C-alpha positions in Angstrom: -77.1 65.4 -52.3 -79.8 67.7 -53.5 -82.2 67.1 -50.6 -79.6 67.1 -47.7 -76.6 69.0 -49.1 -73.0 67.8 -48.4 -74.2 66.0 -45.2 -76.0 63.6 -47.6 -72.7 62.1 -48.6 -72.1 60.6 -45.2 -73.2 57.1 -44.3 -76.7 56.9 -42.7 -77.0 55.3 -39.3 -77.3 51.6 -39.5 -78.7 49.1 -37.0 -75.5 46.9 -37.0 -75.3 43.5 -35.5 -77.9 42.9 -32.9 -76.6 43.0 -29.3 -75.9 39.4 -27.8 -76.2 40.6 -24.2 -78.3 43.3 -22.7 -77.6 45.9 -20.0 -78.3 43.4 -17.3 -75.1 41.5 -18.4 -73.1 44.7 -18.5 -74.2 45.6 -15.0 -73.4 42.1 -13.7 -69.9 42.4 -15.3 -69.5 45.9 -13.8 -70.5 44.5 -10.4 -67.9 41.7 -10.6 -65.1 43.7 -11.8 -65.4 46.6 -9.2 -66.9 44.9 -6.1 -65.9 41.2 -6.1 -62.4 39.7 -5.8 -60.9 36.8 -7.8 -60.6 33.6 -5.9 -56.9 33.0 -6.7 -55.2 35.7 -8.5 -54.7 39.3 -7.0 -56.5 41.0 -9.9 -59.1 40.0 -12.4 -58.2 38.7 -15.9 -60.7 38.8 -18.7 -60.8 35.0 -18.8 -61.6 34.8 -15.2 -64.4 37.4 -15.4 -65.9 35.4 -18.2 -65.8 32.3 -16.2 -67.6 34.0 -13.3 -70.0 35.5 -15.6 -70.8 31.8 -16.8 -71.7 31.1 -13.2 -74.4 33.8 -13.5 -75.7 32.1 -16.5 -74.1 34.6 -19.0 -72.3 32.7 -21.7 -69.9 35.6 -22.5 -66.4 35.2 -23.9 -63.2 36.8 -22.8 -63.1 39.0 -25.8 -66.6 40.3 -25.0 -65.4 41.2 -21.5 -62.4 42.9 -22.9 -64.5 45.0 -25.4 -67.1 45.8 -22.6 -64.5 46.9 -20.1 -62.8 49.1 -22.7 -66.1 50.8 -23.5 -66.6 51.5 -19.7 -62.9 52.7 -19.5 -62.2 50.1 -16.7 -58.7 48.7 -16.4 -59.2 46.0 -13.8 -55.6 44.6 -14.3 -54.0 47.8 -13.1 -53.3 49.2 -9.6 -52.9 52.9 -9.0 -51.4 53.8 -5.6 -52.4 56.7 -3.5 -51.9 58.0 0.0 -54.7 59.1 2.5 -53.0 61.7 4.4 -53.9 61.9 8.0 -55.8 64.9 9.1 -53.6 67.5 10.6 -55.4 70.6 12.0 -52.1 72.4 11.9 -51.2 71.5 8.3 -51.5 75.0 7.0 -49.7 76.5 9.9 -46.7 74.0 9.5 -46.4 74.8 5.8 -46.6 78.5 6.5 -43.8 78.1 9.1 -41.6 76.4 6.4 -42.5 79.2 3.9 -41.7 81.9 6.6 -38.1 80.6 7.3 -37.3 80.0 3.6 -38.5 83.4 2.6 -36.6 85.0 5.4 -33.3 83.2 4.5 -30.4 85.6 3.9 -31.9 88.4 5.8 -29.6 87.8 8.7 -26.4 85.9 9.3 -28.0 82.6 10.3 -28.3 80.0 7.6 -31.5 78.1 6.9 -30.7 74.6 5.7 -33.0 72.0 4.2 -31.9 68.5 5.1 -33.0 64.9 4.2 -31.8 61.5 3.3 -31.5 60.0 -0.2 -31.5 56.3 0.8 -30.3 53.0 -0.8 -29.7 53.8 -4.4 -28.9 50.6 -6.1 -25.8 50.8 -8.3 -26.1 48.5 -11.3 -23.7 48.0 -14.2 -25.1 46.6 -17.5 -23.1 43.6 -18.8 -22.9 45.0 -22.3 -22.2 48.7 -23.2 -24.9 50.9 -24.4 -25.6 51.2 -28.2 -27.9 53.2 -30.3 -30.7 52.2 -32.7 -31.5 53.9 -36.1 -33.7 56.5 -34.3 -30.9 57.6 -32.0 -32.4 56.1 -28.9 -30.0 54.5 -26.3 -30.3 50.7 -26.2 -29.3 49.3 -22.7 -28.7 45.8 -21.8 -31.3 44.3 -19.4 -28.8 42.2 -17.6 -26.7 43.8 -15.0 -24.1 43.3 -12.3 -25.0 44.7 -8.8 -22.3 47.0 -7.3 -24.0 47.6 -4.0 -26.1 50.6 -2.7 -25.2 54.0 -1.7 -27.0 56.7 0.3 -26.6 60.5 0.7 -27.5 63.2 3.1 -28.8 66.1 1.1 -28.3 69.6 2.3 -29.4 72.8 0.7 -28.7 76.4 1.8 -32.0 78.4 1.3 -30.2 81.7 0.9 -27.8 80.6 -1.8 -29.3 77.5 -3.2 -26.0 75.7 -2.8 -26.4 71.9 -2.4 -24.4 69.2 -0.7 -24.7 65.5 -1.2 -22.8 63.8 1.6 -22.3 60.1 1.2 -23.4 58.0 4.3 -20.7 56.0 6.0 -23.1 53.4 7.3 -26.7 53.0 8.6 -28.5 56.4 8.5 -29.7 56.1 12.0 -30.0 58.8 14.9 -26.3 58.9 15.7 -25.3 59.2 12.1 -27.8 62.1 11.8 -26.4 63.9 14.8 -22.9 63.3 13.3 -24.2 65.1 10.2 -25.4 68.0 12.4 -22.0 68.2 14.0 -20.5 68.5 10.4 -23.0 71.3 9.7 -21.9 73.2 12.8 -18.3 73.0 11.5 -19.3 74.5 8.2 -22.0 76.9 9.1 -21.4 77.8 12.7 -23.4 76.9 15.8 -26.5 78.9 15.0 -28.8 77.9 12.1 -32.3 76.7 11.2 -33.1 73.2 9.9 -36.1 72.4 7.7 -36.6 68.6 7.8 -39.4 66.0 7.8 -40.6 63.7 10.7 -38.4 60.8 9.9 -37.5 58.5 12.8 -33.8 59.6 12.9 -35.0 63.3 13.0 -37.5 62.8 15.9 -35.9 60.1 18.0 -35.0 60.5 21.6 -31.3 60.6 20.8 -31.8 63.4 18.2 -34.1 65.4 20.6 -31.6 65.0 23.4 -28.7 66.2 21.1 -30.8 69.2 19.9 -31.7 70.1 23.5 -28.0 70.4 24.1 -27.6 72.7 21.0 -30.5 75.2 21.6 -29.1 77.6 19.1 -30.2 75.3 16.3 -33.8 75.9 15.5 -35.9 73.2 13.8 -39.0 73.6 11.6 -40.6 70.2 10.7 -42.7 69.7 7.6 -46.3 68.2 8.0 -46.6 64.5 8.0 -46.7 63.0 4.5 -45.8 66.4 2.9 -42.2 65.7 1.5 -43.0 68.3 -1.2 -42.8 71.1 1.3 -39.0 70.3 1.9 -36.9 71.9 -0.9 -34.2 69.3 -0.9 -36.7 66.7 -2.0 -37.0 68.7 -5.3 -33.2 68.5 -5.7 -33.3 64.7 -5.2 -35.9 64.5 -7.9 -33.9 66.5 -10.4 -30.8 64.6 -9.6 -32.6 61.2 -10.2 -34.1 62.4 -13.5 -30.9 64.0 -14.9 -28.4 61.5 -13.6 -29.2 58.5 -11.4 -32.0 57.1 -13.6 -30.1 57.2 -16.8 -26.3 57.0 -16.2 -24.2 53.8 -16.1 -22.0 53.5 -12.9 -19.2 50.8 -12.5 -19.1 51.1 -8.7 -20.3 52.9 -5.7 -17.3 55.2 -5.9 -18.0 56.0 -9.5 -21.6 56.7 -8.7 -20.6 59.1 -5.9 -18.0 60.8 -8.1 -20.7 61.4 -10.8 -23.1 62.8 -8.1 -20.5 65.2 -6.7 -19.7 66.4 -10.2 -23.5 67.0 -10.8 -23.6 68.9 -7.5 -20.6 71.0 -8.5 -22.2 71.8 -12.0 -25.5 72.7 -10.4 -23.9 75.0 -7.8 -22.2 77.0 -10.5 -25.6 78.3 -11.4 -27.2 78.2 -8.0 -29.7 80.8 -7.0 -31.8 81.5 -3.8 -34.6 79.0 -3.0 -38.1 80.5 -3.5 -41.2 78.9 -2.0 -44.8 79.7 -2.6 -47.9 77.8 -1.5 -51.5 78.4 -2.4 -53.8 77.1 0.3 -56.7 74.8 -0.8 -60.1 76.4 -0.3 
């Protein structure tokens, strides 16, 4: 204390238990875990890695493998998905085109509509009703009864922010999509702008032919694999978080009724859609 001050109260470094395996063993484990593939399972287990290390004359245990991988921050039992977006030399121009029509929405009498599909939501009803634990958390039964699936066409007016969730009557193919466009003509008139992605129903020969016969409808496509550019996708995400993921539905009709109530509630506080984009440099 007198020589080192308050720091002298701390434990001095100790050598600890001697290492059983040197850096060569760690490097061999790292190579196996990141470059080789297991013979049977899809992903490595600690026990399998220990067995393979034994074939390399390292008598390690599964617990040593576990501790070593944890020290290297390697989680070989997990998969993280990602998407390699195809290069698009016009990516910035396409995003800018979407931004331009959204920013200009409401400046004339022609609507700008964001359109997409919310497909195949599975309606499931738990066998037992929800309860709550002592911490107030909802306890939901794992077992459920299937009540079918339901899909919607989502439409959002960029000038007002008003949303529609139109239930699909059948397959969401090209004829069904052009039927939706016919409905939009009845509501918004024959002149409007569509913001939509490059889904097959949006770019098929049937749809292109229909659009060729309705030249007063302008179409702005988002870049491929850029769903975040289409504003209705954000609405789908909000609806999923606030309602679809957490509510209990007894039937497809009940589910759609709840969604329409959610839409009506959201539209009471609607506001124009804003869009900003900061290009990557």
